[in-house]
DODREN-629707 format. One line per field, with one value per atom (N, C-alpha, C): residue number from 1; atom name; x, y, z. Coordinates in steps of 0.1 Angstrom, whole numbers, plus 2048, in hexadecimal, padded with zeros to 3 digits. Atoms other than C-alpha are relative to their C-alpha. Layout:
<pts>
n = NUM:...;
atom = CA:...;
xx = X:...;
yy = Y:...;
zz = Z:...;
</pts>
This chain:
<pts>
n = 1:1:1:2:2:2:3:3:3:4:4:4:5:5:5:6:6:6:7:7:7:8:8:8:9:9:9:10:10:10:11:11:11:12:12:12:13:13:13:14:14:14:15:15:15:16:16:16:17:17:17:18:18:18:19:19:19:20:20:20:21:21:21:22:22:22:23:23:23:24:24:24:25:25:25:26:26:26:27:27:27:28:28:28:29:29:29:30:30:30:31:31:31:32:32:32:33:33:33:34:34:34:35:35:35:36:36:36:37:37:37:38:38:38:39:39:39:40:40:40:41:41:41:42:42:42:43:43:43:44:44:44:45:45:45:46:46:46:47:47:47:48:48:48:49:49:49:50:50:50:51:51:51:52:52:52:53:53:53:54:54:54:55:55:55:56:56:56:57:57:57:58:58:58:59:59:59:60:60:60:61:61:61:62:62:62:63:63:63:64:64:64:65:65:65:66:66:66:67:67:67:68:68:68:69:69:69:70:70:70:71:71:71:72:72:72:73:73:73:74:74:74:75:75:75:76:76:76:77:77:77:78:78:78:79:79:79:80:80:80:81:81:81:82:82:82:83:83:83:84:84:84:85:85:85:86:86:86:87:87:87:88:88:88:89:89:89:90:90:90:91:91:91:92:92:92:93:93:93:94:94:94:95:95:95:96:96:96:97:97:97:98:98:98:99:99:99:100:100:100:101:101:101:102:102:102:103:103:103:104:104:104:105:105:105:106:106:106:107:107:107:108:108:108:109:109:109:110:110:110:111:111:111:112:112:112:113:113:113:114:114:114:115:115:115:116:116:116:117:117:117:118:118:118:119:119:119:120:120:120:121:121:121:122:122:122:123:123:123:124:124:124:125:125:125:126:126:126:127:127:127:128:128:128:129:129:129:130:130:130:131:131:131:132:132:132:133:133:133:134:134:134:135:135:135:136:136:136:137:137:137:138:138:138:139:139:139:140:140:140:141:141:141:142:142:142:143:143:143:144:144:144:145:145:145:146:146:146:147:147:147:148:148:148:149:149:149:150:150:150:151:151:151:152:152:152:153:153:153:154:154:154:155:155:155:156:156:156:157:157:157:158:158:158:159:159:159:160:160:160:161:161:161:162:162:162:163:163:163:164:164:164:165:165:165:166:166:166:167:167:167:168:168:168:169:169:169:170:170:170:171:171:171:172:172:172:173:173:173:174:174:174:175:175:175:176:176:176:177:177:177:178:178:178:179:179:179:180:180:180:181:181:181:182:182:182:183:183:183:184:184:184:185:185:185:186:186:186:187:187:187:188:188:188:189:189:189:190:190:190:191:191:191:192:192:192:193:193:193:194:194:194:195:195:195:196:196:196:197:197:197:198:198:198:199:199:199:200:200:200:201:201:201:202:202:202:203:203:203:204:204:204:205:205:205:206:206:206:207:207:207:208:208:208:209:209:209:210:210:210:211:211:211:212:212:212:213:213:213:214:214:214:215:215:215:216:216:216:217:217:217:218:218:218:219:219:219:220:220:220:221:221:221:222:222:222:223:223:223:224:224:224:225:225:225:226:226:226:227:227:227:228:228:228:229:229:229:230:230:230:231:231:231:232:232:232:233:233:233:234:234:234:235:235:235:236:236:236:237:237:237:238:238:238:239:239:239:240:240:240:241:241:241:242:242:242:243:243:243:244:244:244:245:245:245:246:246:246:247:247:247:248:248:248:249:249:249:250:250:250:251:251:251:252:252:252:253:253:253:254:254:254:255:255:255:256:256:256:257:257:257:258:258:258:259:259:259:260:260:260:261:261:261:262:262:262:263:263:263:264:264:264:265:265:265:266:266:266:267:267:267:268:268:268:269:269:269:270:270:270:271:271:271:272:272:272:273:273:273:274:274:274:275:275:275:276:276:276:277:277:277:278:278:278:279:279:279:280:280:280:281:281:281:282:282:282:283:283:283:284:284:284:285:285:285:286:286:286:287:287:287:288:288:288:289:289:289:290:290:290:291:291:291:292:292:292:293:293:293:294:294:294:295:295:295:296:296:296:297:297:297:298:298:298:299:299:299:300:300:300:301:301:301:302:302:302:303:303:303:304:304:304:305:305:305:306:306:306:307:307:307:308:308:308:309:309:309:310:310:310:311:311:311:312:312:312:313:313:313:314:314:314:315:315:315:316:316:316:317:317:317:318:318:318:319:319:319:320:320:320:321:321:321:322:322:322:323:323:323:324:324:324:325:325:325:326:326:326:327:327:327:328:328:328:329:329:329:330:330:330:331:331:331:332:332:332:333:333:333:334:334:334;
atom = N:CA:C:N:CA:C:N:CA:C:N:CA:C:N:CA:C:N:CA:C:N:CA:C:N:CA:C:N:CA:C:N:CA:C:N:CA:C:N:CA:C:N:CA:C:N:CA:C:N:CA:C:N:CA:C:N:CA:C:N:CA:C:N:CA:C:N:CA:C:N:CA:C:N:CA:C:N:CA:C:N:CA:C:N:CA:C:N:CA:C:N:CA:C:N:CA:C:N:CA:C:N:CA:C:N:CA:C:N:CA:C:N:CA:C:N:CA:C:N:CA:C:N:CA:C:N:CA:C:N:CA:C:N:CA:C:N:CA:C:N:CA:C:N:CA:C:N:CA:C:N:CA:C:N:CA:C:N:CA:C:N:CA:C:N:CA:C:N:CA:C:N:CA:C:N:CA:C:N:CA:C:N:CA:C:N:CA:C:N:CA:C:N:CA:C:N:CA:C:N:CA:C:N:CA:C:N:CA:C:N:CA:C:N:CA:C:N:CA:C:N:CA:C:N:CA:C:N:CA:C:N:CA:C:N:CA:C:N:CA:C:N:CA:C:N:CA:C:N:CA:C:N:CA:C:N:CA:C:N:CA:C:N:CA:C:N:CA:C:N:CA:C:N:CA:C:N:CA:C:N:CA:C:N:CA:C:N:CA:C:N:CA:C:N:CA:C:N:CA:C:N:CA:C:N:CA:C:N:CA:C:N:CA:C:N:CA:C:N:CA:C:N:CA:C:N:CA:C:N:CA:C:N:CA:C:N:CA:C:N:CA:C:N:CA:C:N:CA:C:N:CA:C:N:CA:C:N:CA:C:N:CA:C:N:CA:C:N:CA:C:N:CA:C:N:CA:C:N:CA:C:N:CA:C:N:CA:C:N:CA:C:N:CA:C:N:CA:C:N:CA:C:N:CA:C:N:CA:C:N:CA:C:N:CA:C:N:CA:C:N:CA:C:N:CA:C:N:CA:C:N:CA:C:N:CA:C:N:CA:C:N:CA:C:N:CA:C:N:CA:C:N:CA:C:N:CA:C:N:CA:C:N:CA:C:N:CA:C:N:CA:C:N:CA:C:N:CA:C:N:CA:C:N:CA:C:N:CA:C:N:CA:C:N:CA:C:N:CA:C:N:CA:C:N:CA:C:N:CA:C:N:CA:C:N:CA:C:N:CA:C:N:CA:C:N:CA:C:N:CA:C:N:CA:C:N:CA:C:N:CA:C:N:CA:C:N:CA:C:N:CA:C:N:CA:C:N:CA:C:N:CA:C:N:CA:C:N:CA:C:N:CA:C:N:CA:C:N:CA:C:N:CA:C:N:CA:C:N:CA:C:N:CA:C:N:CA:C:N:CA:C:N:CA:C:N:CA:C:N:CA:C:N:CA:C:N:CA:C:N:CA:C:N:CA:C:N:CA:C:N:CA:C:N:CA:C:N:CA:C:N:CA:C:N:CA:C:N:CA:C:N:CA:C:N:CA:C:N:CA:C:N:CA:C:N:CA:C:N:CA:C:N:CA:C:N:CA:C:N:CA:C:N:CA:C:N:CA:C:N:CA:C:N:CA:C:N:CA:C:N:CA:C:N:CA:C:N:CA:C:N:CA:C:N:CA:C:N:CA:C:N:CA:C:N:CA:C:N:CA:C:N:CA:C:N:CA:C:N:CA:C:N:CA:C:N:CA:C:N:CA:C:N:CA:C:N:CA:C:N:CA:C:N:CA:C:N:CA:C:N:CA:C:N:CA:C:N:CA:C:N:CA:C:N:CA:C:N:CA:C:N:CA:C:N:CA:C:N:CA:C:N:CA:C:N:CA:C:N:CA:C:N:CA:C:N:CA:C:N:CA:C:N:CA:C:N:CA:C:N:CA:C:N:CA:C:N:CA:C:N:CA:C:N:CA:C:N:CA:C:N:CA:C:N:CA:C:N:CA:C:N:CA:C:N:CA:C:N:CA:C:N:CA:C:N:CA:C:N:CA:C:N:CA:C:N:CA:C:N:CA:C:N:CA:C:N:CA:C:N:CA:C:N:CA:C:N:CA:C:N:CA:C:N:CA:C:N:CA:C:N:CA:C:N:CA:C:N:CA:C:N:CA:C:N:CA:C:N:CA:C:N:CA:C:N:CA:C:N:CA:C:N:CA:C:N:CA:C:N:CA:C:N:CA:C:N:CA:C:N:CA:C:N:CA:C:N:CA:C:N:CA:C:N:CA:C:N:CA:C:N:CA:C:N:CA:C:N:CA:C:N:CA:C:N:CA:C:N:CA:C:N:CA:C:N:CA:C:N:CA:C:N:CA:C:N:CA:C:N:CA:C:N:CA:C:N:CA:C:N:CA:C:N:CA:C:N:CA:C:N:CA:C:N:CA:C:N:CA:C:N:CA:C:N:CA:C:N:CA:C:N:CA:C:N:CA:C:N:CA:C:N:CA:C:N:CA:C:N:CA:C:N:CA:C:N:CA:C:N:CA:C:N:CA:C:N:CA:C:N:CA:C:N:CA:C:N:CA:C:N:CA:C:N:CA:C:N:CA:C:N:CA:C:N:CA:C:N:CA:C:N:CA:C:N:CA:C:N:CA:C:N:CA:C:N:CA:C:N:CA:C:N:CA:C:N:CA:C;
xx = 808:883:808:7F8:8A0:800:800:8A1:7F3:80E:87B:7FE:801:87C:808:7F7:899:7FB:806:888:7F4:80C:868:803:7FB:87A:805:7FA:88C:7F5:80B:86C:7F9:806:85D:809:7F6:87D:800:7FF:87D:7F4:80C:859:7FE:803:856:80C:7F4:87A:803:7FE:876:7FA:805:870:801:800:868:80D:7F5:884:7FE:804:872:7F3:80D:856:7FD:805:841:7F6:809:831:7F2:80E:80B:7FA:805:808:803:7FE:804:80A:7F6:822:7FF:800:821:80E:7F3:840:801:7FE:84D:804:7FB:850:805:7FA:85D:80C:7F5:879:7FD:804:866:7FB:803:863:7F1:80F:83E:7F8:808:833:7FD:804:820:7F8:807:815:802:7FD:826:7FA:806:817:805:7FD:820:7FB:805:814:807:7FA:82A:7F8:808:815:808:7F9:81C:808:7F8:829:80C:7F4:842:800:7FF:839:7FA:806:828:7FD:803:81F:7FA:805:80F:806:7FB:81B:7FC:804:815:802:7FF:813:7F3:80D:7F3:802:7FE:802:801:7FE:80C:7F5:80C:7ED:805:7FB:801:801:7FF:802:805:7FB:812:800:800:813:80E:7F3:834:7FD:800:838:80E:7F3:855:804:7FE:850:7F9:806:848:7F1:80E:822:7FD:802:825:802:7FD:831:7F6:809:815:7F5:80C:7F9:7F4:80D:7D5:7FC:803:7D0:808:7F7:7EE:7FD:804:7E3:7F3:80D:7C0:803:7FD:7CF:807:7FA:7E5:7F6:80A:7C8:7F7:808:7B4:807:7F8:7D0:801:7FF:7D4:7F3:80D:7AF:7FE:802:7AF:809:7F6:7CE:7FB:805:7BE:7F4:80B:79E:805:7FA:7B3:806:7F9:7C8:7F6:80A:7AA:7F8:807:798:809:7F7:7B7:802:7FE:7BC:7F3:80C:797:800:800:79C:80A:7F6:7BC:7FA:806:7AA:7F5:80B:78C:806:7FA:7A3:807:7F9:7B7:7F6:80A:797:7FB:804:78C:80B:7F5:7AE:801:7FF:7AE:7F4:80B:78B:801:7FE:795:80A:7F6:7B3:7F9:806:79E:7F6:809:784:807:7F9:79F:806:7FB:7A9:7F7:808:79D:802:7FF:797:80C:7F4:7B7:7FC:802:7B9:80A:7F7:7CA:80E:7F3:7E7:804:7FC:7EA:80D:7F3:80B:7FF:802:7FD:7FF:802:7F3:80E:7F3:814:80A:7F7:827:7FE:802:816:804:7FC:81C:80F:7F2:841:805:7FC:843:7FD:804:830:804:7FD:83C:7F5:80D:818:7F6:80B:7FB:7F4:80A:7E5:7F4:80C:7C2:7F4:801:7AA:807:7FA:7BB:7F5:809:7AA:7F9:807:78F:804:7FC:79E:80C:7F4:7BD:7FC:804:7BA:80C:7F5:7CF:7FD:801:7D6:80A:7F7:7E5:80A:7F6:7F7:7FF:801:7FA:80C:7F5:80E:809:7F6:82E:806:7FB:837:80C:7F5:859:806:7FB:864:7FA:807:84A:800:800:850:7FA:806:83D:80B:7F5:857:7FB:806:83F:7F3:80C:820:803:7FC:822:7F4:80A:80C:802:7FF:804:7F6:809:7F5:7FB:806:7DD:7F7:808:7CD:7FB:805:7B7:803:7FE:7C1:7F3:80E:79F:800:802:795:7F8:808:785:7F1:80E:763:7FD:803:768:804:7FD:774:80E:7F3:790:808:7F8:7AC:80B:7F4:7C8:800:7FD:7D3:80F:7F2:7F2:803:7FC:804:80D:7F3:81E:802:7FE:82D:808:7FB:836:805:7FC:845:7F5:80B:830:800:7FF:83D:7FD:804:832:80C:7F5:853:7FF:800:85B:805:7FC:85D:80D:7F3:87E:7FD:804:873:807:7F9:882:7F9:807:867:7F5:80A:853:7F2:80D:838:7FE:803:827:7F1:80E:808:7FB:806:7F1:7FE:804:7E7:7F4:80B:7D0:7F4:80D:7AC:7FB:804:7AC:80B:7F5:7C1:801:7FD:7D1:800:7FF:7D1:7F4:80A:7BF:7FC:803:7BD:808:7FA:7C6:7FC:804:7C5:7F9:808:7AA:800:7FF:7B5:7F7:80A:7A1:7F9:807:786:802:7FE:789:7F7:808:77E:7FF:802:76F:807:7FA:77B:80F:7F2:79F:805:7FB:7B2:80F:7F1:7D6:803:7FC:7E9:80F:7F2:809:802:7FD:81A:7FC:802:81D:7F5:80A:804:806:7FB:81B:802:7FE:824:7F3:80D:7FF:7FB:805:7F7:808:7F7:815:7FB:804:809:7F3:80C:7E7:802:7FD:7F5:807:7F9:80C:7F8:807:7F4:7F1:80F:7D0:7F9:807:7C9:7FD:804:7B6:808:7F7:7CF:7FE:801:7CE:80E:7F4:7EA:7FE:801:7F0:808:7F8:807:80D:7F3:823:801:7FE:831:7F7:809:81E:7F1:80E:7FE:7FD:802:804:7FD:802:806:7F1:80D:7E5:7F4:80A:7D2:7F4:80D:7AD:7F9:807:79E:7F1:80F:779:7FB:806:762:7FF:803:75D:80D:7F3:783:802:7FD:78C:80F:7F2:7B0:807:7F8:7CB:80D:7F3:7E9:808:7F8:804:80C:7F4:81D:80A:7F7:838:80C:7F3:855:80B:7F5:877:808:7F8:886:7FB:803:886:7F2:80D:869:7F4:80B:854:7FD:801:85A:7F9:806:851:7F1:80D:832:7F7:808:826:7FE:802:82B:7F6:809:818:7F1:80D:7FB:7FC:803:7FD:7FC:804:7FB:7F2:80D:7DD:7F5:809:7CC:7FE:801:7D4:7F7:808:7C4:7F1:80E:7A4:7FC:803:7A5:7FF:7FF:7AD:80D:7F4:7C6:808:7F8:7E3:80E:7F4:800:809:7F7:81F:809:7F8:831:80B:7F4:854:808:7F7:869:80D:7F4:888:80C:7F5:89E:7FF:801:8A6:7FD:801:8A7:7F4:80B:887:7F3:80D:863:7F8:809:845:7FF:801:844:80C:7F4:868:7FF:802:860:7F7:809:843:805:7FB:854:80B:7F6:871:7FB:806:859:808:7F8:86D:7F8:808:85F:7FF:800:869:7F9:806:85E:7F1:80F:83C:7FA:805:838:7FD:801:83E:7F4:80C:823:7F4:80C:80A:7FE:801:811:7FB:803:80E:7F1:80E:7EB:7F6:809:7DD:7F3:80C:7C5:7F9:805:7BD:7F1:80E:799:7F8:808:78E:7FE:802:796:7FA:804:78C:7F2:80E:767:7FF:801:770:807:7F9:784:7F9:807:773:809:7F8:77D:7FC:803:77C:809:7F8:78C:7FB;
yy = 80D:94D:7F5:80B:936:7FE:800:93F:7FA:805:93A:7F1:80E:91A:7F6:809:90B:7FF:801:914:7F7:808:904:7F1:80E:8E4:7FB:804:8E3:7FC:803:8E4:7F3:80D:8C8:7F4:80B:8B3:7FD:802:8B8:7F9:807:8AC:7F2:80C:891:7F7:808:885:7FF:800:88A:80E:7F4:8A8:7FF:801:8AD:806:7FA:8B4:80D:7F3:8D1:804:7FA:8E8:80C:7F5:8FF:808:7F8:91B:800:7FF:91B:7F3:80D:8F6:7F5:80C:8D6:7F7:809:8C0:7F3:80D:89B:7FA:806:888:7F4:80C:869:803:7FE:867:7F3:80D:843:7FC:803:845:7F8:808:831:809:7F7:840:802:7FF:838:806:7FB:845:80F:7F2:866:804:7FD:868:80F:7F2:88A:80A:7F5:8AB:80D:7F3:8CF:80B:7F5:8F1:80D:7F3:910:80B:7F6:92F:808:7F9:945:80B:7F5:962:7FB:806:94A:802:7FD:956:7F6:80B:936:7F4:80C:913:7F6:80B:8F3:7F3:80D:8CF:7F5:80B:8AC:7F3:80D:887:7F8:808:873:7F3:80C:853:801:7FD:861:808:7F8:877:80C:7F4:896:80B:7F5:8B9:80C:7F5:8DA:80D:7F3:8FF:807:7F9:912:80F:7F2:938:806:7FA:94D:80A:7F7:964:7FA:805:95D:804:7FC:95B:809:7F7:96D:80E:7F2:98C:804:7FD:98B:80A:7F8:9A5:7F8:808:999:7FE:802:99F:7F5:80A:98A:7F2:80D:96E:7FB:803:96F:7FB:803:96E:7F2:80D:950:7F5:80A:93D:7FE:801:944:7F7:808:936:7F2:80D:918:7F8:806:910:7FD:802:914:7F5:80B:8FE:7F2:80C:8E4:7FA:804:8E3:7FB:805:8E0:7F3:80D:8C4:7F5:80A:8B1:7FC:803:8B3:7F8:808:8A7:7F2:80D:88B:7F7:807:880:7FA:805:87D:7F4:80B:867:7F4:80C:851:7F9:806:84C:7F8:807:843:7F3:80C:82B:7F5:809:81B:7F8:807:813:7F6:809:804:7F4:80B:7EF:7F6:808:7E3:7F7:808:7D8:7F5:80B:7C4:7F6:80A:7B4:7F7:808:7A9:7F6:809:797:7F5:80A:783:7F5:80C:760:7FC:806:74E:7F6:809:73B:7F1:80E:718:7F8:809:6FA:7FF:802:6FA:80C:7F5:71D:806:7FA:731:807:7F9:747:7F7:80A:729:7F9:807:718:809:7F6:738:800:7FF:739:7F3:80D:714:7FF:7FF:71A:808:7F7:737:7FB:804:727:7F1:80E:703:7F9:807:6F8:800:802:6EC:807:7F8:709:800:800:703:7FD:7F5:712:80D:7F3:734:80B:7F5:755:804:7FD:75F:80D:7F3:782:7FF:801:774:7FB:804:771:7FE:803:766:807:7FA:779:7F9:809:764:807:7F9:77F:80F:7F2:7A1:808:7F8:7BC:805:7FA:7C7:80C:7F3:7EB:804:7FB:7F9:80C:7F4:81D:803:7FC:822:7F6:80A:802:7F3:80D:7E1:7F5:80B:7C5:7F3:80D:7A9:7FE:804:797:7F4:80B:780:7FB:804:76A:809:7F8:77D:7FC:801:779:80F:7F3:796:801:7FE:7A3:80E:7F2:7C1:806:7F8:7DB:808:7FB:7E4:80A:7F5:803:7FA:805:7FF:7FF:800:806:7F7:80B:7EB:804:7FD:7FE:7FB:804:7F0:80C:7F4:80A:7FD:803:7F8:7F1:80E:7D6:7FD:804:7C5:7F4:80A:7B1:7F9:807:796:7F9:805:78E:7F3:80E:769:7FA:808:750:7F5:80A:734:7F5:80B:71B:805:7FC:731:806:7F9:742:80F:7F1:767:803:7FD:776:808:7F9:784:80E:7F2:7A9:809:7F8:7C7:800:800:7C7:7F6:80B:7A7:805:7FC:7B8:80F:7F2:7D8:803:7FC:7EC:809:7F8:7FB:80E:7F2:820:7FF:801:827:807:7FA:830:808:7F9:842:7FF:801:847:7F2:80D:827:7FE:801:82F:7F7:809:813:7F4:80B:7FC:7F3:80D:7D7:7F6:80B:7B7:7F6:807:7A5:7F1:80E:781:7F8:807:775:80A:7F8:786:7FC:803:788:7F5:80B:76A:802:7FF:76D:80D:7F3:792:801:800:789:802:7FD:797:800:7FF:790:80A:7F6:7AB:7FD:801:7A6:80A:7F7:7BA:7F9:806:7A4:7F5:80A:78B:7F2:80D:76D:7FF:7FF:778:7FE:801:77B:7F1:80E:758:7F7:808:749:802:7FD:75A:7F9:807:74B:7F1:80E:729:7FC:803:72B:802:7FC:73A:7FC:802:733:80D:7F3:758:806:7FA:767:80D:7F5:780:807:7F8:79C:805:7FA:7AC:80F:7F1:7D1:806:7FD:7D1:806:7FA:7E6:805:7FB:7F5:80D:7F4:816:7FB:806:801:7FA:805:7F0:80B:7F4:812:805:7FA:81D:7F6:80A:7FC:803:7FE:7FF:7F3:80C:7E1:802:7FF:7D9:802:7FC:7E4:7F4:80C:7C0:7FA:805:7BA:805:7FD:7B8:7FD:802:7AC:7FF:800:7B1:7F8:807:799:805:7FA:7AB:7F7:809:794:80A:7F5:7AE:7FB:803:7AE:804:7FD:7AE:80C:7F4:7CD:80C:7F4:7EF:806:7FA:7FC:7F8:809:7DE:801:7FF:7E1:80D:7F3:806:800:800:800:7F8:809:7E4:808:7F8:7FB:80B:7F5:817:7FA:807:7FF:7FC:804:7F2:80C:7F4:815:805:7FC:81D:7F6:809:7FD:802:7FD:805:80C:7F4:827:7FD:804:816:7F4:80B:7FC:7F2:80D:7E0:7F9:807:7C6:7FD:802:7C3:7FA:807:7AA:801:800:7AE:7F5:80B:78F:802:7FE:790:7F4:80C:773:803:7FE:76E:801:7FF:76C:80D:7F2:790:800:800:787:7F8:808:772:807:7FC:77B:7F4:80C:765:7F6:80A:756:7F7:808:74B:7F6:808:73D:7F4:80B:729:7F7:808:71D:7F6:808:710:7F7:807:701:800:7FE:70F:7FC:806:6FA:809:7F8:70F:80E:7F3:72F:7FF:802:721:7FD:803:714:80D:7F3:737:808:7FA:744:7FA:807:72A:804:7FC:732:80E:7F2:757:803:7FD:755:7F5:80B:738:806:7FA:74F:80B:7F6:764:801:800:75A:802:7FF:758:80E:7F3:77B:80B:7F6:78C:806:7FC:78E:809:7F8:79F:80E:7F3:7BC:809:7F7:7DA:807:7F8:7F1:7FE:801:7F6:80B:7F7:809:80F;
zz = 801:798:806:7FC:79F:80F:7F2:7C4:805:7FB:7C9:7FC:804:7B5:808:7F8:7C8:80E:7F3:7E9:800:801:7DE:7FE:802:7D2:80D:7F4:7F3:80A:7F7:807:7FC:804:7F2:804:7FD:7F6:80F:7F1:81C:805:7FB:820:7FA:807:806:7FD:803:801:7F1:80F:7DB:7FB:807:7C4:7F1:80F:79F:7FA:806:787:7FA:806:776:806:7FB:781:7F6:808:76B:808:7F7:780:7FA:805:77E:7FC:805:775:80B:7F6:78B:7F9:805:787:809:7F9:790:800:800:79B:80A:7F8:7AC:80E:7F2:7D2:806:7FC:7D3:7F8:808:7BA:7F3:80B:7A0:7F5:80C:77D:7FD:803:778:80B:7F5:79A:7FE:801:79A:80C:7F4:7BE:805:7FC:7C4:7F7:807:7B9:805:7FB:7BB:7F6:808:7AE:806:7FD:7AF:7FA:805:7AC:7F6:80B:78D:805:7FB:7A2:808:7FA:7B2:80F:7F2:7D5:809:7F8:7E0:7F8:807:7D8:809:7F8:7E4:7FA:805:7E2:80A:7F8:7F0:7F9:806:7EA:803:7FE:7E4:807:7F9:7F0:80F:7F2:811:807:7FB:814:807:7FA:81D:7F6:809:80F:809:7F9:818:7F7:807:80F:802:7FF:807:7FC:804:806:800:801:7FC:80B:7F4:81A:80C:7F3:83E:801:7FF:842:80B:7F5:863:7FC:805:850:7F5:80A:837:806:7FC:838:7FF:801:83D:7F1:80E:817:7FA:806:80E:805:7FB:825:7F9:806:816:7F1:80E:7F3:7FF:800:7FC:802:7FD:80B:7F3:80C:7EB:7F6:80A:7D5:804:7FB:7EB:7FD:802:7E9:7F1:80F:7C3:7FB:804:7C0:804:7FB:7D6:7F7:808:7C1:7F2:80D:7A0:802:7FE:7AF:802:7FD:7BC:7F4:80C:79B:7F7:808:789:805:7FA:7A1:7FE:802:79E:7F2:80E:778:7FF:801:77D:807:7F9:797:7F7:808:780:7F4:80B:763:805:7FA:779:803:7FD:785:7F4:80C:762:7FB:804:759:809:7F7:778:7FF:802:772:7F3:80C:74F:802:7FD:75C:808:7F7:777:7F8:809:75D:7F8:808:74B:808:7F7:76A:802:7FD:773:80E:7F3:793:800:800:79D:7FE:803:790:808:7F8:7A2:7FA:806:789:7F7:808:77A:806:7FB:77D:80D:7F4:799:80C:7F5:7AF:802:7FF:7A7:807:7FA:7B1:810:7F2:7D3:807:7FA:7D9:801:7FF:7D1:80C:7F5:7E9:80E:7F3:805:803:7FE:800:806:7FB:806:7F4:80A:7F1:806:7FA:7FD:7F6:809:7EE:809:80A:7EB:805:7FD:7E9:802:7FE:7F3:7F3:80C:7DA:7F9:805:7D6:7F7:808:7C5:7F2:80E:79F:7F7:80A:781:7F3:80E:761:7F8:808:745:7F9:808:732:803:7FC:744:7FB:805:733:80B:7F6:745:7FA:805:741:809:7F8:74B:7F8:806:744:7F3:80C:72A:7F5:80A:717:805:7FC:717:7FE:801:71E:7FD:803:718:808:7F8:726:807:7F7:743:808:7F6:759:80D:7F4:779:80A:7F5:79B:803:7FE:7A0:80C:7F4:7C0:802:7FE:7C8:80D:7F3:7E2:802:7FE:7F1:80C:7F6:805:80C:7F5:828:7FD:804:817:7F4:80A:7FC:7F2:80E:7DD:7FD:805:7C8:7FC:802:7C9:7F7:809:7B6:7FF:802:7AA:803:7FD:7B8:7F6:80B:79C:803:7FF:7A0:7F3:80D:77E:801:7FE:779:7F2:80B:761:7FE:803:751:80A:7F6:76B:80E:7F3:788:808:7F9:791:7FD:802:793:7F2:80E:770:800:801:764:7FB:803:765:80B:7F6:777:80E:7F3:793:7FF:801:798:805:7FA:7AD:7FD:803:7A2:804:7FD:7AB:7F5:80B:791:805:7FB:792:809:7F5:7AF:7FC:803:7AE:80C:7F4:7D0:80A:7F6:7EF:806:7FC:7FB:80F:7F2:820:805:7FA:833:7F8:809:815:804:7FE:815:7F6:809:800:80A:7F6:813:7FD:803:811:808:7F7:82F:809:7F7:843:80E:7F2:869:805:7F9:87E:80F:7F2:8A0:806:7FB:8A2:7FF:800:89A:7F1:80E:87B:800:802:871:7F5:80A:85D:7FD:804:849:7F4:80B:82D:7F3:80D:80E:800:802:800:805:7FC:805:80F:7F2:828:808:7FA:831:7FF:801:823:809:7F7:836:80E:7F2:856:803:7FE:852:801:7FF:84C:80D:7F4:86A:80C:7F4:882:801:800:877:801:7FF:87A:7F2:80C:85D:7FD:802:84E:7F2:80C:835:7FC:805:820:800:801:826:7F5:80D:807:804:7FD:817:80E:7F2:837:801:7FF:82F:801:7FF:82A:80E:7F3:84B:80A:7F7:85D:800:802:84F:7FF:802:84E:809:7F8:859:801:7FE:869:801:800:868:80E:7F2:885:809:7F7:891:805:7FB:897:80E:7F2:8BC:803:7FE:8B8:7F2:80C:89E:803:7FF:899:7F4:80B:885:7FE:804:873:7FA:805:870:7F8:807:857:80A:7F6:86A:7FE:803:859:808:7F8:869:7FB:805:852:805:7FC:85A:80F:7F2:87F:804:7FD:880:7FC:804:86C:809:7F7:883:80D:7F3:8A2:7FE:802:892:800:800:88B:80E:7F2:8AF:808:7F8:8BD:7FC:804:8A8:806:7FA:8B4:80F:7F2:8D8:803:7FE:8D5:7FD:802:8C8:809:7F7:8E4:7FA:807:8CC:804:7FD:8D8:7F4:80B:8C1:804:7FD:8C2:7F3:80B:8AC:800:801:8A1:7F5:80A:890:800:801:883:808:7F8:89A:7F7:809:87B:7F8:805:86F:7F1:80F:84A:7FB:805:849:803:7FD:846:803:7FC:850:7F4:80B:82D:800:7FF:831:80B:7F5:853:7FD:803:847:7F5:80B:827:805:7FA:83C:80B:7F6:855:80D:7F4:872:80C:7F5:88E:80C:7F4:8AC:7FD:804:89A:7FF:801:891:80D:7F3:8B4:808:7F9:8C1:7FB:806:8A9:806:7FB:8B4:80F:7F2:8D9:802:7FE:8D4:7FC:804:8C4:806:7FA:8D9:805:7FA:8EB:7F7:809:8CC:7FF:802:8C9:80C:7F4:8ED:806:7FA:8FA:7F7:80A:8DA:803:7FE:8E4:80C:7F4:905:7FF:801:8F7:7F6:809:8E8:7F6:80A:8CC:7F2:80E:8A7:7F9:807:88B:801;
</pts>
């Protein structure tokens, strides 16, 4: 068993970069694929006879089949049996995941019902004003305020804090998760291990975004974080959404009426790669896509706007001067 188990774990680690600590043959095991204790995006099932198994990651939308022997050497009967087991495992995994998604959707709906529209002087609004160094009002309607949101860390509630809450929405309009930024009463970042957290998801996150601003005249801006997206909109005038992360940037799905994307990329390697993936996808759909990156390696667009970097903002303005005119002449869609 040890040899089969070690080979199975090695296959999981090679594809996902993470693997579970323990495996019980015949049972689906959930595990973290981002190094965070509460994450359960990874899954695997080692068949009871130890001769095969399946595994994958819900977040990344990938799955794979492992066998103890080369499938090319299997008899037709063995291949048919393997296919039957894989299909049965897939059905079991999908049923288990649907239950998790449904439970998460209920929890997220309960949190959202407790949130209020942002007020001119609540901690969430003050936090955004601190970050953007601007009196941005009104703020996007999708941003909400929770006065006392529980903060959980490694199975323990560390307290209740004010929070900025925003929905991560699928391309078809379903709320898939809630993005939470935990704050202090005066609108600063809360003293917690991770200020920003995502709730459990109610479906695949591929293509989702926090829809801060709808596209205008066929032009849509895309950034990773909420603050970066708001800063990009202030600096450029381009209606911008938050894709939440580099992975979200890669899979972002624009609406059918978009004719041009303006990507406000983060300067790091992951942000740059994600922006180029999105640009390539847009090009294949005949949608014009421009990628803008701050010239300072350590700064994102929120930093640029907060510092009012004149030359940098002039460059942004010049780069999107024609954003609205040619948009009607270029075809394409998601």
